C-alpha positions as CSV (number, residue, x, y, z in Angstrom):
1,M,136.3,125.5,88.7
2,L,135.8,124.5,91.4
3,D,133.6,126.7,92.4
4,V,130.9,125.7,89.0
5,V,131.3,122.1,90.2
6,F,129.5,123.0,94.4
7,I,127.4,125.7,92.3
8,M,126.1,122.9,90.0
9,L,126.0,120.3,93.2
10,I,124.2,122.2,94.9
11,F,121.7,123.2,92.3
12,F,120.9,119.6,92.0
13,I,120.1,119.2,95.9
14,V,118.0,121.8,96.6
15,T,116.2,120.9,92.3
16,T,115.8,117.7,92.8
17,S,112.2,116.4,94.2
18,F,112.2,113.2,96.5
19,I,109.4,110.9,96.2
20,K,108.9,108.5,98.8
21,E,108.2,105.3,97.4
22,S,106.9,101.6,99.0
23,G,110.6,99.5,99.1
24,V,108.1,97.1,96.5
25,E,107.1,97.0,92.8
26,I,103.0,97.3,93.1
27,E,100.9,97.8,90.0
28,R,98.4,99.8,91.1
29,P,95.3,99.6,89.2
30,D,93.6,103.0,86.8
31,S,91.2,105.2,88.4
32,S,89.8,108.5,87.0
33,A,89.3,110.3,90.1
34,A,92.5,109.7,91.6
35,T,93.7,112.7,93.0
36,P,98.2,112.7,93.9
37,R,98.7,113.1,98.2
38,P,102.1,114.4,97.9
39,E,101.3,114.5,102.7
40,A,102.0,110.6,102.6
41,Q,104.5,110.0,106.1
42,V,103.8,106.4,105.7
43,M,103.7,104.2,102.3
44,V,102.6,100.7,103.8
45,A,102.5,98.3,100.2
46,L,100.5,94.9,99.1
47,T,102.2,92.4,97.3
48,A,99.6,89.9,94.2
49,E,101.1,86.7,96.5
50,G,99.8,88.2,100.0
51,A,103.1,90.0,101.8
52,V,102.3,93.7,103.7
53,W,105.2,96.3,103.2
54,V,106.1,99.0,105.6
55,D,108.6,101.4,103.7
56,G,111.1,99.2,102.6
57,R,110.8,97.1,104.9
58,P,108.3,93.2,105.2
59,V,105.4,93.4,107.9
60,D,103.6,90.8,109.3
61,L,100.3,91.3,108.7
62,H,98.8,91.7,112.8
63,R,101.3,94.0,113.5
64,V,101.3,96.4,110.4
65,G,98.8,98.7,112.8
66,A,101.3,99.2,115.6
67,E,104.1,99.6,113.0
68,V,103.1,101.6,111.1
69,A,101.0,104.3,113.8
70,G,104.7,104.0,116.1
71,L,106.0,105.6,112.4
72,L,103.4,108.1,111.8
73,G,103.9,111.7,113.1
74,S,101.1,114.2,114.1
75,E,100.7,115.5,110.2
76,G,101.2,112.8,107.1
77,G,99.0,110.3,107.1
78,V,98.6,106.6,105.6
79,V,99.2,105.6,101.7
80,I,98.3,102.4,100.8
81,Q,100.1,101.0,97.2
82,A,97.3,97.3,96.8
83,D,98.8,95.3,93.5
84,R,96.6,95.2,90.7
85,R,96.2,91.0,91.4
86,S,95.4,91.2,96.1
87,T,92.4,90.9,97.3
88,T,90.2,92.7,98.5
89,G,90.2,91.4,102.2
90,L,94.1,92.1,102.7
91,L,93.7,95.3,101.8
92,V,90.4,96.0,104.1
93,E,92.0,93.6,107.1
94,V,95.0,96.1,106.8
95,M,92.8,99.8,107.4
96,D,90.6,97.9,109.6
97,R,93.9,97.0,111.7
98,L,95.2,100.1,111.2
99,R,91.8,102.6,112.4
100,E,92.5,100.0,114.9
101,S,95.6,102.1,116.3
102,G,94.6,105.4,115.7
103,V,95.3,105.8,112.3
104,D,92.6,107.7,110.4
105,D,94.0,109.3,107.9
106,V,94.4,106.1,105.5
107,A,94.4,106.4,100.9
108,V,93.9,104.0,98.8
109,A,96.6,104.9,95.6
110,A,96.0,104.7,92.3
111,T,97.5,105.6,89.0
112,R,95.1,107.9,86.6
113,G,93.6,107.5,83.8
114,G,90.6,104.3,83.4
115,P,87.3,105.0,81.5
């Protein structure tokens, strides 16, 4: 009986997909051209209130570039999950700070759908 439980445990561990989340609830905008990016290494979330979160922790807007550059390895990239109600100015400012820190692989998340 114990062997069966261990085999089931191994089966569930192997078949479980691990999805990286930003740590805050984000309502992403719709896009008909959205494509999956499974190689994202760091998630940056922009809330409707203007807060910036990096991998589940709140970060000051002025330090987001240095914070992400420190977490980013040689492989993978950054995905920005901007809430539908967040401002475009905040999104552009975060993207600028990432580029100033040497982060080139940046994408903006969207939900597949729309017109």
